[in-house]
Each structure stands twice: as structure tokens, then as C-alpha cells.
C-alpha positions, 0 to 999 in steps of 0.5 A: 584806850587809844593814844591822845595828844594829851596822853603824849604830852604827859609822858616823860621826855625820853618816852615821848621822844621814842613815841614821836619816832614810833608814830611816824612809822607805826612799826619799827624793829630794834635795829631800826629804832637804834638807827633812828636814835643814832640819827637824832641830834647828839644832845637828843640821843639815847644810850642803847641801854636807856632805849631798852629800858624806855622800850620795856616801860612803853611796852609794859604801859601799853603804849607799844606792843613788842613782838619777839625779844632782843635784837629781833624784837619788833615794836608797834604802836598800840593804837586801840580805839577808846570805848565809845561813850555810853551816855548816848545809849543811856539817854535813848534808853531812858527816853524810850522808857518814858515814852512807853510809860505815857502810852 
């Protein structure tokens, strides 16, 4: 599915911080992410090792798509759309069947 504000709110603070950075750009290389983290206030910065672990977690959970490895990796936000509701088609099918039965 896609990302919702509720989904973001449920992420641990470190992962939420990275996703907020990613949502501003939608795609960042590993060096760009390191630079963005370095630009944060000192109390919000992550160590490179912590950033790499968080990126691995976000990638494995489907939040980010990683292209490449290591320093050459590019991360993209995974904005897949959620599947539409099947309720509407079910309602119309049921209604059509009932109307056909009365003809």
C-alpha cells in the first residue's frame, strides 16, 4: 500500500526523521542523505552506522526502494497507491443480481 500520515506517526522517531527527509525530495543518494543528516541540529543527527541500519530497515519494510549498494545507493520513497475499495463493486454486483431476479 501507500504511505499515510498515520503510518508515519507510528514509525519510531529515527525512522520517521529519515522518512520526513525523504518525502521532501522523494529520491536521495547515500551521500546526499549523509549531508542532509549532517545539516540537522546536533541533537537530531544520526551516526552513519545508525543511518545505514535505519535505511536497511526502511528498505526491508517497503518504505524505501534501494537501487545499488553502499556509497552508490540511491533511495526512493515507495509511494505505491493503496488498492481501491472492493465494497463499491460488490454493492453494484449485488444490486444488479437483485434487479435481474425481478425482471
